[in-house]
N, C-alpha and C positions, 0 to 999 in steps of 0.2 A: 462194531469193531471186528475186522477180519482176523481170524486166527487159523494157522495151518493145523490140520488134523494129523495126529500121529507124529508130531515133531519129536525127535529124540530128546530125552531129558537132558537138561543142562544143570550142572552143579555150580552154584554160586552162593556166596555169603552175603546176606542182605546189607549188612553194614559196610562191607567192602565195596559192594556195588554202588552204594550211595556216595561213598566218600573217596574212593580211590579206584585205580584201574590195575588189575592183576590178571594177565592172560592165563595164568595157571589155573584160575578158577573156572575156566570154560573147558569142559570135558568133551572132546570131539572124537574120541576113540570108540567108534561104533562098529559093529560087525558088518562086513561087506555083504551087500544084497545083490543078487544076480540082476543084470540088466534085462529089461523086458524086450520083446521083439522090436518095438519102436525105438527104444534106446539104442539097441544094437544097430539099427538102420541109421540112426543119427550119427553114430561114430563113423560108419562107413561113408556117409554123405559128407561129413566134415573132412575126412581124408581126401575124398575126391575133389573137394573144393579148395584144398590148400594152395595149389598153384595160382588160382584166381585171387585168393586172399593175399598172397605175396605180391601179385601184380597190383592189387588195389593199394597196398601200403606204399609201394614204390611210386605209383602214380601220384598219390596224395602228398608224399614227402617231397617230391620234386616240384611242387607248387609252393612257392614262398607264401606263407600266410601268417606273418607276424601280425600281432593284433592291430597295429595301425596301418598295415598294408591292406586297406579295405577291399581293393579289387582282388587281391590274392585270397583273402578269406572268402569272398563271394565265389571265387572260382573253385575252391575246395568244397564249398557248399553246393555248387552246381554238380560237381562230381558225385557227392553223396545223394543229391536229388535223383540223379540218373540211376544210381545203384538201388536206392530204396523204392523208386517208382517201378523199376523192373521186377521187384519182388511183389508188388501189388499194394504198397502203401500209398496213401494220399499225402502228398508232400507240399508243404508251404515254405516260402521264404519270408521270414519275419524281419522286416527292415529295421535297421538299428540306428537310423539317422537321429532319432530323438535322444539317444544316449551316446552319440558320437562314435559309433562303432559300425561295422559292416551289417551285422544282423545274425539271425539264427536259422537253422533248418529244423522244422517240426514235421515229422512224418507219423501218420496215424494208421493203425490197423484196428478196425472196430469189429468185434465179434457180433454175430447175430444173436448170441445167447445173452439175455439181459442179466443173468447172474454170473457172467464171466468175470474172472479176476482181471484187474486193470494194473498194468505195470508201466512205469515210467523208466526209460533207459537213457542215461545221460552221458554225453561225450562233449568234446569241443573241437572246433575247426581251427583255432588259432594256435600260434606258437610264440615263443619269446624272441625268435630270430627275425631281425628287421630285413627289409627288402634289400639293403646293401650289405648284409652280413656275408662274410666269406664262407660260411657253412650253409650250403644250399642244396646238396644233392644226396640221394640215396646211394649207398654203396654196400655191397655184400663183402664182409670181412672174411668169413669162412662159411661152412655149411649151416651153422646155427646162430650166426651173429651178423647184424647189419648196422651201419651207422647212418645218420642223417638227421636233419632238423625236425624234431617232433616225431621221430620214428617210434618212440615208446610213449612220449607225452605229447599228444596222445592219438596220433593217427593210427597207430597200431591198435589202440583201444577202440577207436571208431570201427576199425575193420573187424574186430571181434564181434561187436554188436551186429553189423551188417551180415557177416558170414553166418552167424547163428540164425538170424532171421531167414537167410537164404536157404539154409539146410532144412529148417522147420517147414518153410513154405514148399520146398521141393517134395517133402514127405506128407504134405497136407495135414500138418500138425499144429497149425495156427488158428484153426477154426474156433476153438473153445477158449480163446484168451484175447483180451484187448490190450494193445500195446501202443504207446507213444514213444518215439525216438526223438530226443531233443539234443541237437548238436549246436552248442552255443558258439558265438563268434568272439567272445570277449572274456574267456576264463582267465587267461594269463594277464590281462590288463582290463579290468572291469570298466565298462562305461558308467557314466554318472548321469542322473541319480540311479542308485541301485534299485530303487523302486520300479524303474522302467527297465533297466538292463536285465534284471533277474525276474521280471514279471512272468515270463514264459515258463520259468522253472516252477514258480509258486503256483501258477495256474495248472500246470501239468500235475503237480503234486496233489493239489486239491481234488483233481479228477481221479488220481490213482489210489491204489491200495498199497503198492510196494514201489520203492525207488531203488534202482540199481545203477551204480556209478562205475565207469570204466577207465578211471585214472589208474596209474600203475602203483599207487599207494606207497608202501615201503619197499617195493621191488622184490618182494619175497612171495613166490607162488604158493607158499604154505601158510600165508596169512591173508586175512581180509580185514578191511576197515569197518568195524562195527561201530566206531565212533571217530569223530574228527574234531579237533579243536577249532574254535572260531577265531577270527582275526579282527582286531580293532586297532586302528591307528590313533595316536594321540599326539598333541602338541602342548608343550609346557612353555609358557611365556612368563618371564621374570623381570622385574624392574627393581633397581636400587637407587640410592641417592648418590650422585656423582660428587666427588671431592678429591682433594689431594690424598694420596695413599697414606700419608702420615697420620691422618685423622680416622682411619678405619677402626672399628670396634667401639668408638666412643658413643655416648648416648645421643649426641646430636646428629651423627652421621650414619651409624649402624654398620652393616656388613657388606653391602653391595650385592649386585645381581649374581655374581659368580659364586660367592659363598652360599647364598640362598639356594641356588640351583644345585650345588654340591650337597647341601643338607637334604634337599628333597629326594634326590636320586639315591643317596645312601639310605635314607629312611624307607624308600620303596624296597630296596634290596633286603634290608634288615627285617622288615615286617612281613614280607611276602615270599621270599625265595624258598622257604621250606614247604610251601603249599604244593601238593602233588599235581602235576600236569598243568600248572600255571607258569607262564613265562612272560616277561616284560623286558623289552630291549630298547635302550636309548641308542638309536642308530646314528644320530647326528646331533652335534652341539656346537653352538656358535655364541660368543659373548664378548662384550667390550663396551667402549663408550658409545659406539653406534654399530648397528648390525643391519645387514640386508639378507633376504632369503628369497630365492626363486622357487616357488612350490613346484612348478611344472618341470624344472630341471633338477630338483632336489640339490640345489647349489646355494651355499651360503658364504658370506664374507663379513669381516668385522674390522673395525678400527679401535685400537686401544693402546694405552701406554702403561708401562709397569708402575708408574708413579701416579696413576689415576684410578680411582675406585670405579669398577665396572657399573654402568648404568643399566644395561640390558643383556639378556641372554635368552636363547631359544633352544629347545630340545625337541627333536622329532623321534618318535618311537612307536613300538607296537606292543600289543597285549594279546595273549592267546590263552583261552580257557576252554575247558571240556564241557561246561554246562552253563546255561544262562544264570543259574544261581551263583556259581563260582565267579562268573564274569561280573555280575552286579555287586557282589561282595568286594571283589578286588577294586572295582571302580570307586566304591565308597571309601575304602581304606586309602586309596591314592588321593582322593579329594580331601580327606581329613588331614593327611600329611601336608598337602599343598596349602591349606588354610592356616597352618600353625607357623606363621612367618617370623623370620628373624627381624630384629629392630630395623625400621625404615626400609623394609622391602615389601613387595607384594607380588603375588603370583596367581596365574590362572592355568587350569588344566582343561583342555578341550579334547573330547573324544569324538572321533569320526564315526559315521555309520559304516559298519563293516560286515564281515561274514559271520553269521550266527554259528554257534557250535552245533555239531551233530552229536547229541548226547548218547551215551551208552544206555540202551534200553533193553528190556527183556525181549521185545519184539525183534530188535536187531540181532540179538544173540540167537533167537529161534531161527531166523533166516540164515544166519551164519552156519548153524548146525545142519540145516537142510543142504546148504551148498557144500559143506564138508562131507556130508553123507554121499552126495553125488561124486565128489572127488574120489572118495574111497571105493565106491562101487565101480568106478572106472579103473581102479588099480593104482591110483595116485595117493599122495599123502593126505592125511587129515589137514584141514584148514583151520587155523586158530585165529583168535582176535589179535590184530596187530597193535603194538604200542602206539597210541596216537601221537606221541612225541616224535615218531619217526616219519611223519608225513605232514604236509602243510594243509592249509584250508583248500576247499574245493567246492564246486557248484552244488554238489549234492546236499550241502549244509542248508541251502535255501529250501530244499524239499523235505528234509527229514522230519520237521515238526508237524507236517501235514499228512504223513502216511503212517500206516500201522507198523511198517517194517522198512528198513533201509540198509544197504550194504554197498561199500565202495571198495576200490582197489582190485577190480576184477579184470583189468586190462592186460596189455602186453608188458611183461616184465623187462627190465633193462637196467642201465646205469648211466650216470652222467647227465641226467636231465637238466635242461637249461644251460648246458655248456656245449662247446664244440666237440666234446668227447661223448655225446649222447649215443648210446648203443642199445639196440634191442636184442633180447634173448629170444630168438625165433623158435627155440625148442619149447617155449611156453605157448606158442600161438595155437596149435591144434588142441592142446590140453584145455586152455581157457575158453576156446570156442565150444568144445564138447561140453564143458561144465555149464556154460551159460545155456546152451540149447537144451540140455537134459533138465536143468533146474526149471526152466520155463515150461517145458513139457510136463514135468511133474506138478508144477503149480497150476497148470491149466486143468488138471483133474479135480481140483478143489473148488468148491463153490463158496461164495461169500456168506 
């Protein structure tokens, strides 16, 4: 097990760590340490490289790479290939046809030092904006803000990875560390099966000691994602006994599908809503005498009459949990509720394979403390653990259980992600490139 030497002490309460999440328990207020000569050179190199970084973001944003625009995703991958190859990384294109997506970029720098620390850096090539979306181009709004599809989520994050590697390579500071950069092509709309679409992440994590993610997290430069909740989709199918509505509630007919569905959903809420960091949302419901549902389009329809007891109902929802233990417990509670059917009804609850949680661990908090120390040594604010409720699931969750330490939310900050109002805060670009480059430089001085 890898452990960083001289990691600043972290204050946390064991019971709170196990059961809940409280960012105030993480003490990241440490004394500022002067930058060494190499770290000072990194800051200068990042400043010199900022014009190129801005050009890189603009060029990537102006290529539409909605997840299902496979040619566009591949084109952004080609751009990243050129950039990483120029730094000296060995770059592969991992074809995604087996999971119905474009594919991934995997770039590797292998140190000659057999004891070198191994880091997996994770970004993604795709966006939520389709090929025909009217939001297509990069635009400077003022000196520190730019808009564009994926400018923050996460073509800006990819640029932070590449720019940090470029600065370290220019200063010959990559020799004592091994790095894999994985830019996936399906983060916004995952290919299926997940066992194939996320295989490159898992393989990279098994190889690595540390995983770093460059999503924009909660868009607060003073926080980092030391944990992320997992995501699991679920479907509830309910059936009842159809009859004239005048017969509802009697022993021969029972309650019908809609009443049983209502009972189940209300029981979910009543029994689970107080559990911290657990959420479950019924996002779609359809019920009646007969129903149809198009999974691909998330579109449903129903036929029913007010004087007929509903025969069928369907609910589609999601479940988000902070740990596998919490997820397993919630699933069991929900299944127990579903089994306790009203008279003459039956129900089944089906869980999909989803994103695993990135659990809050001591290793993650140690890494966050290291990153926060770098930030403070640069003259910036301490970086505290973000509330996991303020960000969704991400690719790093597939890596977290295989590495000693993981941290996400290190990308370009902004607002309006997944909307036509997506804006990047470019004042965070140089800061987060500097923090990444110096963190990796410091990590490179530690042996496993």
